[in-house]
C-alpha positions in Angstrom: -64.5 -49.5 -212.8 -67.0 -46.6 -212.2 -67.3 -44.1 -214.7 -64.9 -41.2 -214.8 -66.2 -37.8 -214.8 -66.2 -35.3 -217.9 -66.4 -32.3 -217.0 -68.9 -29.7 -218.4 -67.7 -29.2 -221.7 -68.6 -25.6 -221.8 -66.0 -25.4 -219.4 -63.7 -26.8 -222.0 -61.9 -23.7 -223.5 -61.5 -22.1 -220.4 -60.6 -25.1 -218.4 -58.1 -26.1 -221.1 -56.2 -22.9 -221.3 -56.2 -22.3 -217.5 -54.4 -25.7 -217.1 -51.6 -24.3 -219.8 -51.1 -21.2 -217.8 -51.0 -23.3 -214.6 -48.5 -25.6 -216.3 -46.6 -22.4 -217.4 -46.4 -20.4 -214.5 -45.5 -23.2 -211.8 -42.6 -24.6 -214.0 -41.6 -21.6 -215.8 -41.8 -18.7 -213.3 -39.6 -15.6 -214.5 -39.6 -16.9 -217.7 -40.2 -14.5 -221.0 -43.6 -14.3 -222.9 -45.6 -15.6 -219.9 -48.7 -13.4 -220.5 -52.0 -13.3 -222.0 -50.9 -12.7 -225.7 -50.5 -16.1 -227.8 -46.8 -17.8 -227.4 -44.0 -16.7 -229.7 -41.6 -19.2 -231.1 -38.4 -17.7 -233.0 -37.7 -20.0 -236.0 -34.5 -20.9 -238.4 -36.2 -22.4 -241.1 -33.9 -23.4 -244.3 -32.8 -25.9 -246.1 -30.1 -28.9 -245.0 -26.6 -27.5 -245.2 -27.4 -23.9 -245.6 -25.1 -23.0 -242.4 -28.2 -23.2 -239.9 -25.4 -24.3 -236.7 -22.9 -22.6 -238.1 -24.5 -19.2 -238.0 -26.1 -20.0 -234.4 -22.5 -20.9 -233.0 -21.4 -17.3 -234.5 -24.4 -15.8 -232.9 -23.9 -17.6 -229.8 -20.2 -16.2 -229.7 -21.3 -12.9 -230.6 -24.4 -12.9 -227.5 -22.1 -15.3 -225.1 -21.8 -12.2 -222.2 -25.3 -11.3 -222.2 -26.9 -14.4 -221.1 -26.3 -18.2 -220.4 -27.0 -20.7 -223.5 -28.7 -23.8 -223.4 -28.2 -26.0 -226.9 -30.4 -29.0 -227.4 -30.2 -31.8 -230.2 -31.6 -34.8 -231.1 -28.6 -37.0 -230.5 -25.3 -37.2 -229.0 -23.5 -37.3 -232.1 -25.0 -34.0 -233.3 -24.1 -32.4 -230.0 -20.9 -33.6 -230.3 -20.0 -32.1 -233.7 -22.1 -28.5 -232.7 -19.5 -28.7 -229.5 -16.2 -28.6 -232.3 -18.1 -26.0 -234.1 -18.4 -23.8 -230.7 -15.0 -24.8 -229.9 -13.7 -23.3 -233.3 -15.0 -19.9 -232.5 -13.0 -19.8 -229.4 -16.1 -21.1 -226.8 -15.8 -23.9 -224.3 -19.4 -25.5 -224.0 -20.4 -28.4 -221.6 -21.9 -31.1 -222.9 -23.7 -33.6 -220.3 -24.9 -36.9 -221.9 -25.6 -40.5 -220.5 -22.0 -41.0 -221.8 -20.5 -38.2 -219.7 -22.6 -38.3 -216.5 -25.2 -40.6 -214.7 -28.0 -39.8 -213.6 -27.8 -37.4 -216.4 -30.9 -35.2 -215.5 -29.9 -34.5 -211.8 -26.5 -33.5 -213.2 -28.3 -30.8 -215.6 -30.1 -29.5 -212.3 -26.7 -29.4 -210.6 -24.8 -27.4 -213.5 -28.0 -25.0 -214.0 -28.3 -24.4 -210.1 -24.8 -23.3 -209.8 -24.4 -21.4 -213.3 -23.1 -17.6 -213.4 -25.8 -15.1 -214.4 -24.0 -15.1 -218.4 -21.5 -17.0 -220.2 -22.0 -20.3 -219.6 -22.5 -22.7 -222.7 -24.1 -26.0 -221.8 -25.4 -28.4 -224.4 -28.2 -31.4 -223.6 -30.0 -33.8 -225.5 -33.6 -33.5 -226.7 -34.3 -36.5 -224.6 -33.3 -34.6 -221.6 -34.6 -31.4 -222.1 -38.3 -32.8 -222.3 -37.3 -34.3 -218.4 -36.1 -31.4 -216.8 -38.8 -30.7 -214.1 -37.8 -27.1 -213.9 -35.8 -24.6 -215.0 -33.9 -22.5 -212.6 -32.8 -18.8 -213.3 -35.2 -19.1 -216.4 -34.7 -15.4 -216.8 -30.5 -16.3 -217.3 -30.9 -18.8 -220.1 -31.6 -18.6 -223.7 -32.8 -22.2 -225.4 -31.3 -22.7 -229.0 -33.6 -26.5 -230.1 -31.7 -28.2 -233.3 -33.7 -30.1 -235.5 -38.0 -30.3 -235.1 -38.8 -32.7 -232.7 -41.6 -35.3 -232.6 -44.9 -34.0 -231.8 -46.8 -37.0 -231.2 -46.7 -40.2 -229.2 -49.8 -42.8 -229.8 -50.3 -45.1 -226.7 -52.7 -48.2 -227.3 -53.3 -49.8 -223.5 -54.5 -53.1 -222.5 -57.4 -52.2 -220.5 -57.2 -55.9 -218.9 -53.5 -55.5 -217.4 -54.0 -51.7 -216.3 -57.3 -50.9 -215.8 -56.7 -50.9 -212.0 -54.0 -48.3 -212.7 -56.3 -45.9 -214.8 -59.0 -46.0 -212.5 -56.9 -44.9 -209.6 -54.2 -42.6 -211.6 -56.2 -41.0 -215.0 -59.7 -39.2 -214.9 -60.8 -36.8 -217.7 -60.9 -33.5 -218.0 -62.4 -31.4 -221.0 -63.9 -32.5 -223.6 -62.6 -31.4 -227.2 -64.7 -32.4 -229.3 -67.2 -35.3 -230.0 -64.3 -37.9 -230.3 -61.6 -36.7 -228.2 -60.9 -35.6 -224.2 -58.2 -34.3 -222.4 -56.7 -36.8 -219.8 -55.4 -35.4 -216.7 -53.9 -36.9 -213.3 -56.2 -37.5 -210.6 -53.7 -36.6 -207.8 -50.0 -35.1 -209.3 -48.7 -36.1 -206.4 -49.8 -39.9 -206.2 -48.7 -40.2 -209.8 -45.7 -38.9 -209.7 -44.8 -41.5 -206.1 -45.8 -44.4 -208.4 -43.2 -43.0 -211.2 -40.6 -43.1 -209.0 -40.9 -46.1 -207.8 -43.3 -48.3 -210.5 -43.7 -51.9 -210.3 -43.3 -54.2 -213.1 -46.8 -53.9 -214.6 -46.5 -50.0 -214.3 -43.1 -49.8 -216.3 -45.6 -51.0 -219.1 -47.2 -47.8 -219.5 -44.6 -45.5 -217.7 -44.6 -43.8 -221.1 -47.8 -43.1 -221.3 -48.5 -41.6 -217.2 -45.2 -39.7 -217.4 -47.0 -38.0 -220.7 -49.4 -37.7 -218.3 -47.8 -36.1 -215.2 -45.5 -33.9 -217.9 -46.2 -30.2 -218.1 -44.7 -30.5 -221.6 -47.5 -32.7 -223.1 -51.5 -32.3 -223.7 -52.7 -36.1 -223.4 -56.2 -37.0 -225.2 -58.4 -40.0 -224.8 -60.5 -41.4 -227.8 -64.1 -41.4 -226.5 -65.0 -44.3 -227.7 -63.0 -46.7 -226.5 -63.2 -44.6 -223.2 -67.0 -44.9 -222.9 -67.1 -48.8 -224.4 -64.9 -49.9 -222.0 -63.4 -48.2 -219.0 -67.3 -47.2 -218.5 -69.0 -50.9 -218.5 -66.3 -52.9 -218.3 -66.9 -55.0 -221.4 -64.2 -57.0 -222.5 -64.3 -59.2 -225.7 -61.9 -62.3 -226.7 -60.0 -60.9 -229.8 -57.9 -58.5 -228.1 -59.5 -55.7 -230.1 -62.2 -54.7 -227.5 -59.4 -54.9 -224.4 -57.7 -51.5 -225.4 -58.5 -47.5 -225.1 -56.4 -45.5 -227.1 -54.4 -42.1 -226.2 -52.9 -39.6 -227.7 -50.4 -37.6 -226.4 -49.1 -33.8 -228.3 -46.1 -31.5 -227.3 -47.4 -27.9 -226.1 -45.6 -24.9 -226.4 -44.1 -25.0 -223.0 -40.6 -26.2 -224.3 -40.2 -23.8 -226.9 -41.9 -20.5 -226.3 -39.9 -17.4 -226.4 -37.1 -19.9 -227.5 -35.1 -20.7 -231.2 -35.8 -23.7 -233.4 -33.7 -24.4 -235.9 -34.5 -26.8 -238.6 -35.4 -27.4 -242.3 -39.1 -27.0 -243.8 -40.3 -26.0 -240.4 -43.2 -25.1 -242.0 -44.5 -28.2 -243.3 -43.5 -29.8 -240.1 -46.4 -31.3 -237.9 -45.0 -29.0 -235.1 -45.4 -26.3 -236.6 -49.2 -27.1 -237.8 -49.9 -28.5 -234.1 -48.8 -25.4 -232.2 -50.3 -22.9 -234.7 -53.5 -24.0 -235.2 -54.4 -25.5 -231.3 -52.3 -23.8 -229.7 -52.1 -19.9 -231.3 -48.5 -19.8 -231.1 -47.0 -17.1 -233.3 -44.1 -18.5 -235.1 -41.3 -15.8 -236.3 -38.1 -15.9 -237.7 -35.1 -15.4 -235.7 -33.7 -12.7 -238.4 -29.9 -12.4 -236.5 -29.4 -16.0 -237.4 -31.3 -16.2 -240.6 -29.5 -13.3 -242.3 -26.2 -15.2 -241.8 -27.2 -18.5 -243.6 -25.5 -19.6 -247.0 -28.8 -19.9 -248.6 -32.4 -20.1 -247.4 -33.2 -22.1 -250.3 -31.5 -24.8 -252.3 -29.2 -23.6 -255.1 -30.2 -24.6 -258.9 -26.5 -26.5 -258.9 -27.7 -28.9 -256.3 -30.8 -30.1 -257.7 -28.8 -30.4 -260.8 -26.5 -32.9 -259.1 -29.5 -35.2 -257.8 -31.2 -38.3 -259.8 -34.5 -39.1 -258.2 -35.6 -42.6 -258.9 -38.4 -44.5 -257.7 -40.5 -48.1 -257.5 -44.0 -47.3 -257.1 -45.8 -45.8 -260.0 -49.8 -45.8 -258.8 -49.7 -47.2 -255.1 -48.1 -45.6 -251.8 -45.7 -47.6 -249.5 -46.8 -49.0 -246.2 -45.3 -51.7 -243.2 -48.3 -53.2 -244.6 -47.7 -53.8 -248.2 -44.0 -54.6 -247.8 -45.0 -58.1 -246.0 -47.3 -58.8 -248.6 -46.9 -61.6 -251.4 -46.4 -60.0 -254.8 -47.8 -62.2 -257.6 -47.1 -66.1 -257.7 -43.7 -65.8 -257.0 -43.9 -66.2 -253.3 -42.1 -63.2 -252.9 -43.1 -60.4 -250.9 -43.3 -56.5 -251.7 -40.2 -55.5 -249.7 -38.3 -58.3 -251.8 -39.7 -57.4 -255.1 -38.5 -53.7 -254.5 -35.0 -54.7 -253.5 -34.4 -56.3 -256.1 -35.7 -53.7 -258.7 -33.5 -51.6 -256.3 -30.1 -53.5 -256.4 -30.5 -54.3 -260.4 -30.4 -50.7 -260.5 -27.3 -50.6 -257.8 -25.3 -52.8 -259.6 -21.8 -52.6 -258.0 -21.6 -49.6 -256.4 -21.5 -48.4 -252.9 -24.0 -47.1 -252.0 -26.4 -46.6 -248.3 -29.7 -47.8 -247.3 -32.0 -47.5 -244.5 -34.7 -49.8 -243.1 -37.5 -49.9 -240.5 -36.2 -51.9 -237.3 -38.0 -55.0 -238.0 -36.6 -55.3 -241.7 -35.5 -59.2 -242.3 -34.3 -58.6 -246.0 -31.7 -59.3 -247.8 -29.4 -56.1 -247.6 -29.0 -57.1 -244.0 -26.2 -59.8 -245.6 -22.9 -57.8 -245.7 -21.4 -60.9 -247.0 -23.7 -60.5 -250.4 -23.6 -56.8 -250.2 -20.5 -55.6 -249.0 -21.0 -52.2 -251.0 -23.9 -51.5 -248.5 -23.6 -49.1 -245.4 -26.6 -49.0 -242.8 -27.3 -45.7 -241.7 -29.8 -44.4 -239.4 -33.3 -44.0 -240.2 -33.4 -40.7 -238.0 -30.0 -39.2 -239.2 -31.0 -35.4 -239.0 -27.4 -33.2 -238.3 -25.2 -35.8 -239.5 -22.0 -35.5 -241.5 -20.7 -38.7 -241.5 -22.2 -39.9 -244.7 -21.0 -37.2 -247.1 -18.8 -39.5 -248.8 -21.8 -41.6 -250.6 -23.4 -40.2 -253.7 -25.9 -43.2 -253.8 -28.7 -44.0 -251.1 -31.7 -46.3 -250.9 -34.6 -45.7 -248.5 -37.2 -48.0 -248.1 -38.5 -47.2 -244.7 -42.3 -47.4 -244.2 -43.1 -44.7 -241.2 -47.0 -44.7 -241.8 -49.0 -44.3 -238.2 -51.6 -46.8 -237.2 -55.1 -46.4 -238.4 -56.1 -45.5 -235.4 -53.7 -43.4 -234.4 -54.1 -41.0 -238.2 -57.5 -41.1 -237.1 -56.8 -39.2 -233.8 -54.2 -36.5 -235.4 -57.5 -36.5 -237.8 -59.6 -35.4 -235.0 -57.2 -32.7 -233.6 -57.2 -30.9 -237.1 -54.5 -32.1 -239.0 -54.9 -34.0 -241.9 -53.2 -36.7 -243.8 -51.4 -34.6 -246.4 -50.0 -32.6 -243.7 -49.1 -35.8 -241.6 -47.3 -37.2 -244.4 -45.2 -34.7 -245.6 -43.9 -34.2 -241.9 -43.2 -37.5 -241.6 -42.3 -39.9 -244.3 -41.3 -37.2 -246.8 -39.4 -35.2 -243.8 -37.3 -38.4 -242.7 -36.2 -39.2 -247.1 -35.2 -35.1 -247.1 -33.1 -35.5 -244.0 -31.5 -38.6 -245.2 -30.5 -37.6 -248.8 -29.0 -34.4 -247.1 -26.3 -36.9 -245.2 -24.9 -37.4 -248.8 -22.1 -35.8 -250.6 -25.3 -32.9 -251.8 -24.6 -32.0 -248.4 -21.2 -30.4 -249.4 -21.6 -27.3 -250.9 -18.1 -28.0 -252.9 -19.2 -31.6 -254.3 -20.3 -31.4 -258.0 -20.3 -35.2 -257.5 -24.1 -36.6 -259.5 -26.2 -38.3 -256.3 -28.6 -41.2 -257.0 -31.6 -41.2 -254.8 -33.8 -44.7 -254.8 -37.4 -44.1 -253.2 -40.4 -46.6 -252.9 -43.4 -44.5 -254.1 -43.9 -41.4 -256.5 -45.7 -39.3 -254.1 -42.7 -39.0 -252.1 -40.9 -38.5 -255.2 -42.4 -35.4 -256.4 -42.3 -34.5 -252.6 -38.4 -34.3 -252.7 -38.3 -33.0 -256.2 -40.4 -30.0 -255.3 -37.8 -29.4 -252.1 -35.0 -29.2 -255.1 -36.8 -27.6 -257.8 -34.5 -28.8 -260.7 -34.8 -32.3 -260.2 -34.2 -35.5 -263.0 -37.1 -38.2 -261.9 -37.0 -41.5 -263.0 -39.2 -45.0 -262.4 -37.4 -47.9 -262.3 -39.6 -50.6 -261.1 -41.3 -53.4 -262.6 -44.8 -53.4 -264.1 -45.7 -56.0 -261.8 -46.1 -53.3 -259.4 -48.6 -51.1 -261.0 -52.3 -51.4 -260.5 -54.0 -53.5 -262.3 -57.2 -51.3 -263.7 -60.4 -52.7 -264.4 -62.9 -51.4 -266.2 -66.1 -51.5 -264.5 -70.2 -51.4 -265.9 -70.2 -47.6 -264.5 -67.0 -47.0 -266.8 -69.0 -48.4 -270.4 -72.1 -46.7 -269.4 -70.8 -43.1 -269.0 -68.7 -43.7 -272.4 -72.1 -45.0 -273.8 -74.0 -41.7 -272.6 -71.2 -39.9 -273.8 -71.7 -40.4 -276.8 -75.5 -40.6 -277.2 -75.6 -36.8 -276.1 -73.0 -36.3 -279.1 -75.6 -37.9 -281.2 -78.2 -36.3 -280.1 -77.1 -32.4 -280.2 -74.6 -33.7 -283.7 -76.8 -36.6 -284.9 -74.9 -35.9 -288.8 -71.4 -37.2 -287.4 -70.1 -39.7 -289.8 -68.8 -43.0 -288.0 -64.8 -41.4 -288.8 -63.4 -38.5 -288.4 -62.6 -36.3 -291.4 -59.6 -34.9 -292.4 -60.5 -33.7 -296.1 -62.1 -30.3 -294.6 -61.5 -28.6 -298.3 -63.8 -31.3 -299.9 -66.2 -31.1 -296.9 -66.2 -26.9 -297.0 -66.5 -27.4 -300.6 -69.8 -29.7 -300.2 -71.0 -27.2 -297.1 -70.9 -24.2 -298.9 -72.5 -25.2 -302.1 -75.4 -26.8 -300.1 -76.3 -23.4 -298.5 -74.8 -20.8 -301.2 -72.9 -19.3 -298.5 -69.7 -19.1 -300.4 -68.8 -15.4 -298.8 -69.0 -16.6 -295.3 -66.3 -18.2 -293.2 -66.6 -21.7 -292.6 -65.4 -22.9 -288.8 -64.8 -26.7 -289.2 -64.2 -27.9 -285.3 -63.9 -31.3 -283.6 -65.8 -32.5 -281.1 -65.1 -35.9 -278.3 -67.0 -37.5 -275.9 -64.4 -37.3 -272.9 -61.0 -35.7 -271.8 -59.3 -39.3 -272.2 -60.3 -40.1 -275.8 -57.0 -40.7 -278.1 -58.2 -42.7 -280.9 -59.6 -41.4 -284.1 -62.5 -43.2 -283.6 -63.3 -41.1 -281.0 -63.5 -37.8 -282.6 -66.0 -36.2 -285.2 -65.7 -33.0 -287.3 -68.6 -30.4 -288.1 -68.6 -27.3 -290.1 -70.9 -24.6 -289.0 -71.6 -21.3 -290.9 -70.5 -18.2 -288.0 -74.6 -17.9 -287.7 -74.6 -21.6 -287.2 -72.1 -21.4 -284.5 -73.2 -19.4 -282.4 -76.7 -20.7 -282.5 -75.2 -24.4 -281.5 -73.2 -23.1 -279.1 -75.8 -21.0 -276.9 -78.2 -23.9 -277.1 -75.5 -26.1 -276.2 -75.1 -23.1 -273.2 -78.6 -24.1 -271.7 -78.1 -27.5 -271.4 -78.1 -28.8 -267.7 -75.3 -30.4 -266.5 -75.3 -32.0 -262.9 -71.8 -33.4 -263.5 -69.1 -31.8 -265.6 -67.7 -35.6 -267.2 -71.3 -36.0 -268.6 -70.4 -33.0 -271.0 -68.2 -33.2 -273.9 -65.3 -31.9 -275.2 -64.8 -29.2 -278.3 -61.2 -28.6 -279.6 -60.5 -25.8 -282.0 -58.3 -27.7 -284.3 -59.0 -29.9 -287.2 -56.0 -32.7 -287.3 -54.7 -35.2 -289.8 -53.6 -38.7 -288.9 -49.4 -38.5 -290.0 -48.4 -41.5 -287.2 -50.4 -44.2 -288.6 -53.6 -45.5 -288.1 -52.9 -46.5 -284.3 -51.1 -43.0 -283.0 -52.4 -40.9 -281.2 -54.9 -38.0 -283.2 -54.7 -34.7 -280.8 -51.3 -34.0 -281.0 -49.1 -30.7 -282.1 -47.3 -33.0 -284.8 -51.1 -34.0 -286.1 -52.1 -30.5 -286.7 -53.5 -29.5 -289.8 -55.3 -26.0 -289.2 -57.6 -24.0 -286.6 -60.9 -21.7 -287.1 -60.7 -20.1 -283.8 -59.2 -19.3 -280.6 -60.1 -20.7 -276.8 -59.3 -19.1 -274.2 -60.2 -20.3 -270.5 -60.2 -18.3 -267.5 -59.8 -19.8 -264.3 -61.0 -17.2 -261.7 -58.2 -14.8 -261.8 -58.8 -11.3 -261.5 -59.8 -10.4 -264.8 -64.4 -10.8 -265.0 -66.3 -11.2 -268.1 -67.1 -8.0 -267.9 -63.6 -6.6 -268.2 -62.9 -8.7 -270.9 -65.6 -7.4 -272.8 -64.6 -4.1 -272.2 -61.0 -4.3 -273.2 -62.2 -6.4 -276.3 -65.5 -4.4 -277.4 -67.3 -2.1 -275.2 -64.3 -0.1 -274.7 -62.0 -0.6 -277.6 -62.2 1.4 -280.3 -62.9 0.3 -284.2 -59.6 -0.9 -284.7 -59.3 -2.7 -281.3 -62.8 -5.0 -281.2 -62.8 -8.4 -281.9 -65.3 -10.8 -283.0 -65.8 -13.6 -279.6 -68.3 -15.5 -277.8 -68.1 -15.4 -274.2 -69.7 -18.1 -271.8 -69.4 -19.5 -268.1 -67.1 -22.9 -267.5 -69.5 -25.4 -265.6 -67.4 -24.0 -261.8 -68.6 -20.9 -262.5 -70.0 -20.1 -258.8 -70.3 -17.7 -256.1 -67.0 -17.9 -254.8 -65.7 -18.2 -258.2 -67.2 -15.8 -260.2 -64.3 -15.8 -263.0 -64.5 -18.9 -264.1 -65.0 -19.0 -268.1 -63.8 -19.1 -271.4 -63.9 -17.3 -275.0 -64.1 -18.2 -278.6 -62.2 -15.8 -280.6 -63.2 -16.6 -284.1 -60.6 -16.6 -287.1 -61.5 -14.2 -290.2 -59.5 -16.9 -291.9 -57.6 -20.3 -290.9 -54.6 -21.1 -288.8 -52.9 -23.3 -290.9 -49.9 -23.4 -288.8 -49.4 -24.1 -284.8 -46.9 -21.1 -285.0 -49.6 -18.7 -286.7 -52.3 -20.2 -284.0 -49.7 -19.4 -281.0 -48.7 -15.9 -282.6 -52.3 -15.2 -282.0 -52.5 -16.1 -278.3 -49.2 -14.6 -277.7 -51.0 -11.5 -279.4 -53.8 -11.7 -276.8 -51.4 -11.9 -274.0 -50.0 -8.6 -274.7 -52.9 -6.6 -274.9 -53.7 -8.2 -271.6 -51.0 -7.0 -270.5 -51.2 -3.7 -271.5 -54.3 -3.1 -269.6 -52.6 -4.6 -266.8 -53.3 -8.7 -266.5 -50.7 -10.9 -267.4 -51.6 -14.5 -267.6 -51.2 -15.2 -264.0 -53.6 -12.6 -262.6 -55.8 -12.9 -265.3 -56.2 -16.9 -264.9 -55.4 -17.8 -268.6 -54.5 -21.4 -269.2 -51.5 -21.5 -270.7 -52.0 -25.3 -272.4 -54.2 -22.6 -274.8 -51.4 -21.5 -276.4 -50.7 -25.4 -277.9 -53.5 -25.3 -280.1 -54.5 -28.7 -279.7 -56.3 -28.1 -276.0 -59.6 -29.3 -275.6 -62.6 -28.2 -273.3 -65.8 -28.7 -272.2 -68.6 -27.4 -274.4 -71.0 -24.4 -272.7 -73.6 -25.8 -270.6 -75.5 -24.5 -267.5 -74.2 -26.1 -264.1 -77.6 -27.5 -262.3 -75.9 -26.8 -259.0 -75.5 -23.0 -259.8 -78.0 -22.6 -263.0 -78.1 -18.6 -262.4 -74.5 -18.2 -263.4 -74.9 -19.2 -266.5 -73.6 -16.8 -269.0 -74.1 -16.6 -272.9 -73.0 -13.8 -275.2 -71.9 -12.8 -278.7 -69.7 -10.0 -279.7 -69.6 -8.8 -283.1 -70.3 -12.6 -284.6 -72.6 -12.2 -287.6 -71.1 -12.3 -290.7 -69.9 -9.0 -291.2 -69.1 -8.0 -288.4 -67.0 -11.4 -288.7 -65.2 -9.8 -291.8 -64.6 -6.4 -289.9 -63.6 -7.7 -286.7 -62.6 -11.5 -287.2 -59.0 -12.4 -287.0 -56.3 -12.9 -289.3 -53.6 -15.1 -288.0 -51.3 -14.8 -291.2 -50.9 -11.6 -290.3 -50.3 -11.8 -286.2 -47.6 -14.1 -287.7 -46.0 -11.9 -289.6 -45.9 -9.4 -286.4 -44.9 -12.1 -284.2 -41.6 -11.6 -282.1 -39.1 -14.2 -283.8 -37.0 -15.9 -280.8 -33.1 -14.7 -281.8 -30.2 -16.3 -281.7 -27.9 -15.5 -278.9 -24.4 -15.0 -279.3 -22.4 -17.4 -278.0 -20.2 -16.4 -274.4 -17.5 -18.8 -273.7 -17.0 -19.6 -270.1 -16.6 -22.9 -268.0 -20.7 -24.1 -268.1 -20.4 -23.7 -271.9 -21.1 -27.9 -271.6 -24.1 -27.9 -269.5 -27.3 -27.7 -271.0 -30.7 -26.7 -269.5 -31.9 -29.4 -266.7 -35.0 -30.2 -268.6 -33.4 -30.5 -272.2 -30.5 -32.4 -270.8 -32.7 -34.9 -268.6 -34.8 -35.4 -272.0 -31.9 -36.3 -274.1 -30.6 -38.8 -271.5 -34.1 -40.2 -271.9 -34.1 -40.2 -275.7 -30.6 -41.4 -275.9 -31.2 -44.6 -273.7 -34.8 -45.6 -275.5 -33.0 -45.5 -279.1 -30.4 -47.3 -277.8 -32.8 -50.4 -277.0 -33.8 -53.0 -278.9 -36.1 -54.8 -277.3 -38.4 -54.2 -273.6 -38.8 -50.6 -274.5 -42.4 -50.1 -273.0 -41.4 -50.0 -269.3 -38.9 -47.2 -269.9 -41.2 -45.4 -272.3 -44.0 -44.8 -269.6 -41.3 -43.7 -267.1 -39.9 -41.0 -269.8 -43.7 -40.1 -270.2 -44.2 -39.8 -266.6 -41.1 -37.9 -266.0 -42.4 -35.3 -268.3 -45.7 -34.5 -267.4 -45.0 -35.1 -263.9 -41.5 -33.3 -263.3 -40.9 -31.0 -265.9 -44.5 -30.2 -266.1 -44.4 -30.9 -269.7 -48.2 -30.5 -272.2 -49.6 -33.7 -273.6 -48.7 -32.3 -277.3 -45.3 -31.7 -276.1 -44.8 -34.8 -274.2 -46.3 -36.6 -277.4 -44.0 -34.6 -279.6 -41.2 -36.2 -278.0 -42.6 -39.6 -277.5 -43.1 -39.6 -281.3 -39.4 -38.4 -282.1 -37.8 -41.8 -280.4 -36.3 -44.2 -283.4 -39.6 -46.1 -284.6 -40.6 -50.0 -284.2 -43.4 -52.1 -284.0 -44.5 -51.4 -280.7 -43.7 -47.8 -279.9 -47.2 -46.2 -281.1 -49.0 -48.8 -278.4 -46.4 -48.3 -275.6 -47.2 -44.2 -275.9 -50.9 -44.4 -276.6 -50.5 -46.5 -273.4 -48.4 -43.9 -271.6 -50.6 -40.7 -272.7 -53.6 -42.9 -271.4 -52.4 -43.7 -268.1 -51.3 -40.0 -267.4 -54.4 -38.7 -268.5 -56.6 -41.3 -266.1 -54.5 -40.1 -263.3 -55.4 -36.6 -263.7 -52.3 -34.8 -265.7 -53.2 -32.2 -268.0 -57.1 -31.7 -266.7 -56.5 -28.0 -267.7 -60.2 -28.5 -269.0 -61.8 -28.6 -265.9 
């Protein structure tokens, strides 16, 4: 086959635009919005069970005499449900599907050709809608598309079998980028005649050729395979060199001027594709939207939901499901099923699986309590009596498919959110969770944590729990690079502060007295500060303690700020608190329960609206004598031209804070002062973790990439000035607002605790009732608090250490906390 011509790449944008307009004009003559402006698609985006279909039916009934209505749904079942809803409003809709007419397309075209100018209501499936050859009297019809359709089709075509068809009927259009080009028919009429009467070989690739011919799709080819095989006709023996790859994407023609109904439309692949590539403007159909029951899930829906997941630290895919796990000879799919069924017990449950699933759930004699549902279940109401669903479905696209979508500008997260996460959400909303009158708790079991977290975010208030097996976890390997990095960090600590003792000192009073005697500085405040090498440190041997006079401390911080760092992780940490071990030698040190005292408040500003100069104005330059405070202010590692307001402040105390309440009172007072100047915690960029009193931060440094953005300055930090402008924590504590006991109001919801408190209590009751095997449950409890309830590390540790003690609990807790740190939780120290 000779090389198929690629037209001048410089004409690509103009040509593609002209093709779309030609298709639109040819097939939608007299349609709406067919001008040079961006296409407009109206949407109603709201959660499942919010009343989208009901509101739309009421809207159609109110507007029925003004035009005709074409209602498009993904399935016949959903069409029949909508037909009933329309009939309940007094309308008489017509349904044309494969169950009512044959051939379907001919029946639809005849109906539309013979329709009156208004008052007609026709219901068809999406499959039929996208096969309509043209739209007669388009100006008389309004189109409602219920549920977001799949936007992409991927084709891997065997060149040995189909090279003749490709050569004769397909050619390259404009080049899109260095990896993709548009595919078009060589001759539209010839291709149409072939598809009208295909031979057996053509039938294999008929869906692909139909997409090439369709005015509703843009088809792209992978240029690498096109050039390698179509041009040179080089074929391999292993099959991988025999294929050419195409991807077909919906264009705006079927949607322009119409209304699309769906849940989470803004997260869909269709929305992202049409808006980014075709410049479509999506606008809310306010006439339908205003009559919805809600536009976000009410809190009570989330309170009824319990999300359970099986894999903590790995994704789920078809490839994984078929792999063998361990030495038991069972596949991952078998292992996941066993874990899920153990949790389910003898309860009735729904399940959905891939078409090629061969697992145990298909044996109805062993699992009579199992009911299979379709993977794609949008809009169905027949499963509303169920309260438990297991969804081990893998919807991962092939690597080449994903790669082509990436080359079209769609990243992996968008793709994942719009497929597996959305399909799981839709399946879950087929259960009794869909019924606004129900108060039943609904259990959901899904394979991976990422999908669980994404699902939880859709409902707001949700309980999440890991129910998998430790065998499912990835085995972490400590590499030579890890050991080297730890060693280098320790060396740097020793270089800057060589007098650190080998063990963390807790006798601060004795150390203070020695320091003051040595330096004859009895009237100067002494600052006890904790240092450690990395954000992952938990054991006492990782921490070191040092005391400074004010001038020493300022000099040390200024010196550190000049140290050039290429990688943030090579820096080390400072903590304003001093800790005392109160839970045994193996307990984690940096926890609120171990807080002993603090000499300063460290504030972290993460590129909010408050600048360094603005902070200095509030607390020094433009403050009266009574408003001035002693503080150091310096850049964080990430400060750059793009993030000018990333910096830290160390507010110096006149005397130590000996309780967390005193430390928190200082923080709250600082926040109140910022608010008086128009800055909240959120707008100023202030990290709320500073309030915990035990948060560590990187010491001052100079970023090698942005040395000009180094900043360090001390305000009121001499011994005399600290005596005048330093903070007195106990005084702040005395004036802090204490939480008041609320008068009890008797009501029907008095028995309900807050979702977080209730969830934590349930976890604690479960763990405290266990006599053995607590490790997995402790890990799950910790993940639930950190990942879903967004608790800080000190809060998580306090809850964990309040559990009933046994010989192994401390080790379990340390392992869980270290694992969370390793996964990136609580890294507000960035």
